C-alpha positions in Angstrom: 144.2 63.2 108.3 141.0 63.9 106.5 139.7 66.3 109.2 143.0 68.1 109.3 142.9 68.6 105.5 139.2 69.7 105.7 140.1 72.2 108.4 143.0 73.5 106.4 140.8 73.8 103.3 138.1 75.6 105.3 140.7 78.1 106.6 142.0 78.7 103.1 138.4 79.2 101.7 137.4 81.5 104.6 140.5 83.6 104.1 139.8 83.7 100.4 136.2 84.7 101.1 137.4 87.5 103.3 139.9 88.7 100.7 137.3 88.9 98.0 134.8 90.5 100.3 137.3 93.2 100.9 137.7 93.6 97.1 133.9 93.6 96.6 133.4 96.3 99.3 135.4 98.7 97.3 133.6 100.3 94.3 135.2 100.0 90.9 137.2 103.1 90.2 135.4 105.6 92.4 135.2 109.3 91.7 138.1 109.8 94.1 140.4 107.9 91.8 139.3 109.5 88.5 138.4 113.2 87.7 134.7 113.8 87.2 133.7 115.3 83.9 131.5 118.4 84.2 127.8 117.6 84.0 124.5 119.2 84.8 121.6 117.5 86.8 118.1 119.0 86.7 114.7 117.9 87.7 111.1 118.7 86.6 109.6 120.0 88.7 112.7 122.1 89.5 111.9 122.0 93.3 111.1 118.7 94.9 109.9 120.3 98.2 106.1 119.8 97.6 105.9 116.7 95.5 103.3 114.0 96.1 103.2 110.3 95.5 102.5 109.6 91.9 103.5 113.1 90.6 105.5 113.0 87.3 109.2 113.3 87.9 111.8 113.9 85.2 115.5 113.7 86.0 118.0 114.8 83.2 121.7 114.5 83.1 123.6 116.5 80.4 127.2 117.2 79.6 128.4 113.6 79.9 130.6 111.9 77.2 129.5 109.4 74.7 128.7 106.0 76.2 127.7 107.3 79.6 125.0 105.5 81.6 123.2 106.2 84.8 121.1 104.4 87.4 118.7 105.7 90.0 118.6 104.3 93.5 116.0 105.3 96.1 117.6 105.7 99.5 116.9 107.1 102.9 118.3 110.7 103.2 120.2 109.7 106.3 122.0 106.8 104.8 123.5 104.4 107.4 127.2 104.4 107.8 127.9 101.2 109.6 129.5 99.0 106.9 132.7 97.1 107.5 135.3 95.9 105.0 138.3 93.7 105.0 141.5 95.7 105.3 143.9 92.8 105.4 144.8 89.4 106.7 147.5 89.0 109.4 148.4 85.5 110.6 145.4 84.1 108.8 143.2 86.4 110.8 141.0 89.0 109.1 141.5 92.6 109.8 138.3 94.7 109.5 137.8 98.4 109.3 134.9 100.8 108.5 133.7 101.3 105.0 132.5 104.9 104.5 132.4 104.8 100.7 129.1 106.4 99.5 128.7 104.0 96.6 129.3 100.9 98.9 126.6 102.2 101.2 124.1 102.9 98.4 124.5 99.4 97.0 124.3 97.9 100.5 121.3 99.7 101.9 119.3 100.6 98.8 119.2 97.3 96.9 115.9 95.9 98.2 112.7 96.3 96.4 110.8 99.5 97.3 107.0 99.3 97.3 105.0 102.4 96.2 101.9 102.5 98.3 99.9 104.3 95.6 100.3 101.6 93.0 100.9 98.6 95.2 103.9 97.7 93.1 107.6 98.2 93.2 108.4 101.8 92.5 109.3 102.4 88.9 111.9 105.0 89.9 114.0 102.5 92.0 117.0 100.8 90.4 116.1 102.3 87.0 119.0 102.4 84.4 119.1 104.5 81.3 121.7 105.1 78.6 122.7 108.3 76.9 120.7 109.5 73.9 122.7 109.8 70.7 120.3 112.5 69.6 120.3 114.8 72.6 123.4 113.7 74.4 121.3 113.5 77.6 120.4 110.7 80.0 116.7 111.1 81.0 114.7 109.3 83.6 111.0 110.0 83.1 109.2 108.4 86.0 106.9 109.2 89.0 107.5 110.2 92.6 107.4 107.2 94.9 106.1 107.0 98.5 106.2 103.9 100.6 108.6 101.4 102.2 111.4 99.1 101.2 111.2 95.3 101.7 113.1 94.2 104.8 116.4 92.6 103.7 119.8 91.6 105.1 122.9 93.8 104.7 125.9 91.5 104.4 128.5 93.8 105.9 126.5 95.8 108.4 127.1 94.0 111.8 123.4 94.5 112.9 121.8 93.3 109.6 124.3 90.6 108.4 123.5 87.0 107.7 126.9 85.9 108.9 127.3 84.2 112.3 129.7 85.6 114.8 133.0 83.7 114.7 136.8 84.3 114.6 136.4 85.3 111.0 133.4 87.5 111.5 134.0 88.9 114.9 131.8 91.9 114.2 128.6 90.0 113.4 125.8 91.1 115.7 122.6 89.6 114.2 122.0 86.3 116.0 119.6 83.6 114.8 116.4 83.7 116.9 114.6 80.7 115.3 114.5 78.3 112.4 112.0 78.5 109.6 109.8 75.7 108.2 112.4 74.8 105.6 115.3 75.0 108.0 116.3 78.5 107.2 117.8 80.7 109.8 115.6 83.5 111.0 117.6 86.4 112.5 116.7 89.2 114.7 116.9 92.1 112.3 116.6 93.1 108.6 117.0 96.6 107.2 114.2 98.6 105.8 113.4 102.3 105.3 110.4 104.5 104.4 110.1 107.4 102.0 107.3 109.9 102.9 106.7 113.3 104.4 108.1 112.1 107.8 111.0 110.2 106.4 113.1 112.2 103.9 114.7 110.3 101.1 117.1 110.8 98.2 117.4 109.7 94.6 121.0 108.6 94.4 122.2 108.9 90.8 125.0 106.4 89.9 126.9 107.7 86.9 129.0 105.3 84.9 131.6 106.2 82.3 133.5 103.1 81.3 134.8 101.5 84.5 134.5 104.7 86.5 131.4 105.1 88.6 130.3 107.6 91.2 127.2 108.7 93.1 125.4 112.1 93.0 123.3 112.4 96.1 121.9 115.9 95.7 118.2 115.0 95.0 116.4 115.0 98.3 112.7 115.0 98.8 109.9 114.1 101.2 106.8 112.9 99.2 103.4 113.6 100.7 100.3 111.4 100.3 98.1 112.6 97.5 94.8 114.0 98.7 93.2 117.1 100.2 95.6 117.8 103.0 96.1 121.5 103.6 99.6 122.2 105.1 100.8 125.4 106.8 97.4 126.3 108.3 95.7 125.9 111.6 93.2 123.2 110.6 89.4 123.2 110.4 87.8 125.8 112.6 84.2 126.8 113.5 83.9 129.2 110.6 85.4 126.8 108.0 83.1 126.1 105.1 82.2 122.5 104.0 83.2 122.3 100.3 82.1 119.3 98.1 84.5 118.9 95.2 85.2 116.3 92.6 88.7 114.8 92.7 89.9 116.7 89.7 89.6 120.0 91.6 91.4 118.8 94.7 94.8 120.5 94.0 93.2 123.8 93.2 91.0 123.6 96.4 94.1 123.0 98.4 96.0 125.8 96.7 93.1 128.2 97.4 93.0 127.2 101.1 96.7 127.7 101.5 96.7 131.1 99.8 94.3 132.4 102.4 95.4 130.7 105.6 99.1 129.7 105.2 100.5 133.3 105.6 99.0 133.6 109.1 98.6 129.9 110.0 94.9 130.6 110.6 92.0 128.1 110.3 91.6 126.9 106.7 88.6 128.6 105.0 87.2 125.4 103.5 87.1 121.8 104.7 87.4 119.9 101.4 85.2 116.8 100.9 85.8 114.7 97.8 82.5 113.7 96.2 81.2 113.0 92.8 79.3 115.9 91.3 75.8 114.4 91.7 76.5 113.6 95.3 78.0 117.0 95.9 75.0 118.7 94.3 72.7 116.9 96.7 74.9 117.7 99.6 74.7 121.4 98.7 71.0 121.2 98.2 70.3 119.7 101.6 72.7 122.1 103.4 75.4 119.5 104.2 77.8 121.5 102.0 78.1 125.3 101.9 79.8 125.3 98.5 80.4 122.8 95.8 82.2 122.5 92.4 80.6 121.3 89.2 81.5 121.6 85.5 77.9 121.3 84.1 75.7 123.4 86.3 72.6 121.6 87.5 72.7 118.9 84.7 73.7 116.2 87.2 71.4 117.3 90.1 68.9 114.9 91.4 67.1 117.7 93.2 67.3 121.5 93.1 65.6 123.3 95.9 68.2 125.6 97.3 68.5 128.9 95.5 72.0 129.2 94.0 74.4 131.0 91.8 77.0 129.3 89.6 80.2 131.4 89.9 82.8 130.6 87.2 86.1 129.6 88.7 88.3 128.3 85.9 88.3 126.4 82.6 88.9 122.7 82.3 88.4 120.1 79.5 87.5 116.5 78.8 90.5 114.6 77.3 91.5 111.3 76.0 95.0 111.0 77.5 97.7 108.8 75.9 99.8 107.1 78.6 102.9 105.3 77.3 106.3 105.1 75.7 107.5 104.9 72.1 110.9 103.8 70.6 111.7 107.2 69.1 115.4 107.5 69.9 118.8 105.7 69.8 121.5 105.1 72.4 125.1 106.0 71.7 125.6 102.2 70.9 122.8 102.3 68.3 120.2 100.4 70.4 116.6 101.4 70.7 115.8 104.0 73.3 112.1 104.5 74.3 110.9 107.8 75.5 107.7 108.9 77.2 105.0 110.0 74.7 104.7 113.8 74.7 103.5 114.4 71.1 99.9 115.3 70.9 98.3 112.6 68.8 95.3 113.6 66.7 91.9 111.8 66.7 88.8 112.5 64.7 85.5 112.4 66.5 84.7 109.2 64.6 87.9 107.5 65.8 87.2 108.6 69.4 83.6 107.3 69.2 84.8 104.0 67.8 87.4 103.6 70.5 84.8 104.0 73.2 82.0 101.9 71.9 83.7 99.0 70.0 85.6 97.2 72.8 89.2 96.4 73.2 89.3 92.7 72.1 90.7 91.8 68.7 92.1 95.2 67.8 93.4 93.8 64.5 89.8 93.4 63.4 86.8 95.1 65.0 88.3 96.0 68.4 88.4 99.7 68.9 86.8 99.9 65.5 90.0 98.8 63.8 91.5 102.3 64.2 94.9 101.0 65.4 95.7 98.7 62.4 98.7 99.6 60.3 96.6 100.7 57.3 94.2 102.9 59.3 94.0 106.7 58.9 94.7 107.2 62.6 98.0 105.3 62.4 98.9 107.0 59.1 98.3 110.4 60.6 100.3 109.8 63.8 104.0 108.9 63.3 104.3 108.0 67.0 101.7 105.2 66.7 103.6 103.7 63.7 106.7 103.3 65.9 104.8 101.2 68.5 104.7 97.6 67.2 104.3 94.1 68.5 107.3 92.0 69.6 107.6 90.4 66.1 107.5 91.6 62.6 103.9 90.3 62.2 101.7 93.3 61.4 98.7 91.5 62.8 100.2 92.0 66.3 100.9 95.7 65.9 97.4 97.0 66.9 97.5 95.4 70.3 100.1 97.6 72.0 98.6 100.7 70.4 95.0 99.8 71.5 96.1 99.4 75.1 98.7 97.4 76.9 97.0 94.3 78.4 97.5 93.7 82.1 97.9 90.0 82.8 96.8 90.4 86.4 93.3 91.5 85.6 92.7 91.2 81.9 92.3 95.0 81.5 92.7 96.1 78.0 93.9 99.7 78.1 91.1 102.2 78.5 90.1 103.6 81.9 88.3 106.3 83.6 86.8 107.4 87.0 83.6 105.8 88.2 80.6 107.9 89.2 78.5 110.6 87.5 80.3 113.7 86.4 80.9 116.3 83.7 83.5 114.3 81.9 81.2 111.5 80.6 78.3 114.0 80.2 80.3 116.4 78.0 82.0 113.7 76.1 78.8 111.8 75.2 76.9 115.1 74.4 79.5 116.0 71.8 80.0 112.5 70.2 76.2 111.8 70.0 76.0 114.9 67.7 79.4 114.9 66.0 79.8 111.1 65.2 76.4 109.5 65.5 77.3 106.7 63.1 80.3 105.7 65.1 78.8 106.3 68.5 77.2 102.9 68.4 77.9 99.7 70.2 79.0 96.6 68.2 76.1 94.3 67.5 77.4 91.3 69.6 74.2 90.2 71.2 72.8 91.0 74.7 75.6 89.2 76.5 78.0 92.0 75.7 75.9 95.2 75.4 72.5 94.1 76.8 69.6 95.9 75.2 72.0 98.5 73.7 73.7 95.9 71.4 74.0 97.6 68.0 72.6 100.9 69.4 73.9 104.2 70.5 74.6 104.8 74.2 73.3 108.3 73.7 74.1 111.0 76.3 75.4 109.4 79.5 76.4 110.7 82.9 78.9 108.0 83.9 81.6 106.1 82.0 80.4 102.7 83.3 77.5 103.0 80.9 80.0 102.3 78.1 80.6 98.7 79.4 77.2 97.1 80.0 76.2 93.5 79.6 77.3 90.2 81.1 80.6 89.9 79.3 82.3 93.3 79.5 84.6 94.3 76.7 86.5 96.9 78.8 85.4 99.8 76.7 86.0 101.9 79.8 87.2 100.1 82.9 85.9 102.7 85.2 87.7 102.7 88.6 86.8 104.3 91.9 88.9 107.4 91.5 92.0 109.1 90.2 94.4 107.0 92.3 92.9 103.7 91.2 93.1 104.8 87.6 96.8 105.8 88.1 97.4 102.3 89.5 95.9 100.6 86.5 98.1 102.4 84.0 101.2 102.3 86.1 103.3 100.0 83.8 102.6 102.3 80.8 103.2 105.4 82.9 106.8 104.4 83.9 107.5 102.2 80.8 108.0 99.1 82.7 109.1 95.6 81.6 107.3 93.2 79.4 104.4 95.5 78.7 106.7 97.9 76.9 109.1 95.9 74.7 108.6 97.9 71.5 106.6 100.7 73.0 103.3 100.6 74.9 100.1 102.6 75.4 97.2 102.9 77.7 94.4 105.3 77.4 92.5 107.3 80.0 89.3 109.2 79.7 89.7 112.1 82.2 89.9 115.8 82.5 92.9 118.1 81.6 93.8 118.9 85.2 94.1 115.2 86.1 96.1 114.5 83.0 98.6 117.2 83.8 98.8 116.1 87.4 100.1 112.6 86.3 102.0 113.6 83.1 99.6 112.0 80.6 99.4 113.5 77.1 95.9 114.6 75.8 95.2 114.0 72.2 94.2 116.8 69.8 90.6 116.9 68.4 89.0 118.6 65.4 88.2 122.2 65.8 85.4 122.0 63.1 87.4 124.2 60.7 89.7 121.5 59.2 92.3 121.4 61.9 93.2 119.6 65.1 93.6 121.4 68.4 95.1 120.3 71.6 93.8 121.5 75.0 95.9 124.5 76.1 95.2 127.7 78.0 94.7 129.5 74.7 92.4 126.9 73.1 90.3 126.6 76.3 89.8 130.3 76.6 89.0 130.6 72.9 86.4 127.8 73.3 84.7 129.5 76.3 84.0 132.6 74.1 81.9 130.4 71.7 79.9 128.2 74.0 76.2 128.6 74.5 74.8 129.5 77.9 72.1 127.3 79.4 69.0 128.2 81.4 70.9 128.0 84.7 73.6 130.5 83.5 76.3 127.9 82.8 78.3 127.3 79.6 77.0 124.2 78.0 79.6 121.5 77.3 79.6 120.2 73.7 78.6 123.6 72.2 82.1 124.9 71.3 82.7 126.3 67.8 85.4 128.2 66.1 89.0 127.7 64.8 91.6 127.1 67.5 89.0 126.2 70.1 89.2 122.9 71.9 85.8 121.2 71.5 85.5 119.5 74.9 86.1 122.5 77.0 84.0 123.1 80.1 83.9 125.7 82.8 84.3 124.8 86.5 81.7 126.6 88.7 81.4 127.2 92.4 77.9 126.5 93.4 77.1 129.1 96.1 73.8 129.8 98.1 71.8 133.0 97.5 70.3 132.8 100.9 72.4 133.2 104.1 74.1 130.3 105.8 72.1 129.2 108.9 72.6 126.8 111.8 70.3 123.9 112.8 68.0 126.4 114.5 67.7 128.6 111.4 69.9 131.3 113.0 72.4 133.2 110.7 76.1 132.3 110.9 77.8 135.7 110.3 81.4 134.5 110.7 80.8 131.6 108.3 78.9 133.9 105.9 81.8 136.3 105.8 84.2 133.4 105.2 82.1 132.3 102.2 82.2 135.8 100.7 86.0 136.1 101.3 86.7 132.6 99.8 84.7 133.2 96.7 86.1 136.6 96.1 89.6 135.3 96.4 88.9 132.5 93.9 87.9 134.9 91.2 90.7 137.3 91.8 94.1 136.1 93.3 92.9 132.5 93.1 93.2 132.5 89.4 96.9 132.7 89.7 97.2 129.4 91.7 95.0 127.2 89.6 96.3 123.7 89.3 98.2 122.8 86.0 95.7 122.1 83.3 93.1 124.6 84.5 93.0 127.8 82.4 92.2 131.2 84.1 88.9 132.9 83.3 88.6 135.2 80.4 87.8 138.9 81.2 84.1 138.3 80.3 83.9 135.2 82.6 85.7 137.1 85.4 83.1 139.8 85.1 80.3 137.2 85.3 82.0 135.7 88.3 82.2 139.0 90.2 78.5 139.8 89.5 77.3 136.4 90.7 79.6 136.4 93.8 78.0 139.7 94.8 74.6 137.9 95.2 75.9 135.5 97.9 73.7 136.0 101.0 71.4 138.4 99.3 68.3 136.5 100.4 66.8 136.0 103.9 67.4 133.6 106.7 63.7 132.7 106.6 64.0 131.6 103.0 67.1 129.6 103.8 65.2 127.9 106.6 62.3 127.0 104.3 64.8 125.6 101.7 66.4 123.5 104.4 63.2 121.8 105.3 61.9 121.4 101.7 65.2 119.8 100.6 64.7 116.9 103.0 61.6 116.0 100.9 62.1 117.7 97.5 59.2 118.2 95.1 58.8 115.6 92.3 60.6 116.1 88.9 59.0 119.0 87.0 57.6 120.7 90.0 58.7 124.2 91.1 60.9 124.5 94.2 59.6 127.3 96.4 63.1 128.4 97.4 64.6 129.0 94.0 61.6 129.5 91.7 63.2 127.2 89.1 62.2 123.6 88.0 63.6 121.1 90.4 65.2 119.0 87.7 66.0 121.7 85.1 68.5 120.4 82.6 68.9 117.1 84.5 70.3 114.3 82.3 70.3 111.7 84.9 66.5 111.2 85.1 66.9 108.4 82.6 69.4 106.7 80.4 69.1 106.7 76.6 67.4 103.3 76.9 64.7 104.7 79.1 65.8 103.0 82.2 65.5 105.2 85.3 68.7 106.0 87.1 68.8 105.4 90.9 69.3 108.4 93.1 72.9 108.5 94.3 73.7 107.9 97.9 76.2 110.0 99.8 79.5 108.2 100.0 80.9 107.4 103.4 83.9 109.4 104.6 87.1 107.4 104.9 88.0 106.4 108.4 91.5 105.7 109.9 90.8 102.0 109.7 89.7 102.0 106.1 92.7 104.0 105.0 95.0 101.7 106.9 93.3 98.7 105.4 93.9 100.1 101.9 97.6 100.8 102.8 98.0 97.2 104.1 96.5 95.9 100.9 98.8 98.0 98.8 101.8 96.8 100.9 100.8 93.2 100.3 100.8 93.5 96.5 104.3 93.1 95.5 106.1 91.7 92.4 108.7 89.4 93.7 112.0 88.8 92.0 112.3 85.4 90.2 112.8 82.5 92.5 116.4 82.0 93.5 117.5 85.5 92.6 118.5 86.4 96.1 120.4 83.1 96.5 122.1 83.5 93.2 123.2 87.0 94.1 124.9 85.7 97.2 126.4 82.6 95.8 128.0 84.1 92.7 130.6 86.1 94.7 131.0 83.1 97.1 131.8 80.8 94.2 134.3 83.3 93.0 135.8 83.4 96.4 136.1 79.6 96.6 137.7 79.5 93.2 140.2 82.2 94.2 140.9 80.4 97.4 141.3 76.9 95.9 143.2 78.0 92.7 146.3 79.3 94.4 146.5 76.0 96.5 146.3 73.9 93.3 148.8 76.1 91.5 151.2 75.7 94.4 151.1 71.9 94.1 151.7 72.0 90.4 154.5 74.6 90.7 156.2 72.3 93.2 156.0 69.4 90.9 153.6 67.5 93.2 150.2 66.1 92.1 147.0 68.0 93.3 145.6 66.1 96.2 142.4 64.2 95.5 140.5 65.9 98.3 141.1 69.3 96.6 140.0 68.0 93.2 136.9 66.4 94.6 136.0 69.6 96.6 136.4 71.8 93.5 134.3 69.4 91.4 131.6 69.3 94.0 131.4 73.0 94.3 131.2 73.5 90.5 128.6 70.7 90.2 126.4 72.2 93.0 126.5 75.6 91.5 125.6 74.3 88.0 122.6 72.4 89.5 121.5 75.6 91.3 121.7 77.5 88.0 119.6 74.9 86.2 116.9 74.9 88.9 116.7 78.7 88.8 116.4 78.7 85.0 113.6 76.1 85.3 111.8 78.3 87.9 112.1 81.4 85.7 110.8 79.5 82.7 
């Protein structure tokens, strides 16, 4: 009798499960049931055809009524259409049919975590929900373009990816168990996953909710490319292609210049772009390993200078302190706090900037960052956005921490980052601060453990940001990373406004250049113009600055010499370093095709190339354009014999202070890297190894392995909640029938219901314990 009752109960529960599955597979009030209100959907950038991993992406919905909400899902463009749903029960047998509803498919196939390979974390864009702004009436997603792959996961109602076993009740199940895991779990043949990259198009599915009505807008398709120096639409590197050494900040412009010349005819690309720090690039140019290189400070970072050269102006850039973060500056329709990405240009004095860089990030409520982020500080008083960013409680002692830099619990990083290696950015920054804020451009006197022999002293003029974090116990003044992508990864939480780092607003800070800041959507701060005002870096302020800068002995504008109202003080010019003597091969024979390519490339950069500069770079002024044309005309004006002599001499350059026979100029003219401010000689840089397929793949594998899992039990809970509801719905009618008929509820049914509720309560308790 017991087994008969158990079987009957199992049949009732199974039918109830199927009934509710059928209900769950149908979205709540789809757009087909309710008329859609008119709305507009736009993106920035307007076209998503050329986006790269990590690019800023803004999605805005307007025209929706009060109370509207929206959610983004990252999905494959070709969304599978294999779902089934319960259409009825006949003679206690389920009747199944196809489920083509778009929202059902989005929820089924796009629910797993999606790992962005750039950051090594779940993509901030995926499953992001935002409410309507009471101020603007818009719903805004301010995020970043993702590229990567989703976590393999089951799809309950897809026959090929289900976790159900084939049976009379699930006749469509087609994902058999192939083995048993160490904890007795069933391991099945297949799980669903999808990629989003240049070879796998994807979509941002926008789920719009107004009350109980929800629908999907699937119009946002894109194919994100890997960030880097890839030139598309051309024929690749050819025999006449130049070797160009460029710092990362100039990569997008280098790619744009290449494509401007070769994409129309799909010819060989004019320049093979090699990413190198400026000191390494200058040495590559000097030895002939590179035909052209880009620098922002002339020969200041050169370890040797044998090869005769001209510095051809190519564009205007700037050193910036970029604010990366979110602030609670708005309200939802319901009156709740609504954080927005920081776009206001905060203003810093030179003293505040110097304190921030030399005083460490620990204890920001006292001496950390020089105390500039405390409630009563002039910096906070001057910048309303900073005042809105507070700690999680009303204790003002906690307020400086999220302003000084959101701490990362994974690595202890305290909110200030920059690229590693020698370059114009630290050189220009330190040159200015050593003159403009000498009293603040001084390390804390914390003993040799923290700042070594520089404790209590000025760092002086430096050529790499790592010099701001010396000593045994680093204070993270500048946590200098390998390159742009590593820095972007470090500040990812503040970039996308994620989670616990951003409860009442959050900030991180990056020392970088303007082109890099624009590429990632970071907001540069405004600095004093020396005339009583603050000026942000713009095309106008950079061009105004270039007209006031002093010219050095090598013919380049000297960073840190800007003056004049409305001029951004940390402006610098980007220069193409080009050879005066002709290009030659290993046997000292001229290379006419390559020489012509060099002339064509440089002439294009100072003419049409000014129209395709990457965002953040300002075009040359008329005066600088004239200088560029004059210097470009000197390319190849020398002799092959002189070039051959330079090539040999560059292998063993003359000692510092000697005269190089090829150029007639001091070998280390204007070099700042001969020694640090403490008198310690700097080691000559080594040429960095080019990335290989194996090294790139290893980096990708590492990124894929770094994931933030959901809390333990989340997946189980998601499955069991609807099942519990099903069991209740199945058991409740049976119990009601007994009561209605005037008969007592059988003990077996009461015990079964009590056992189910008890088991579920225990599961909830364990999950809460794991989360705590």
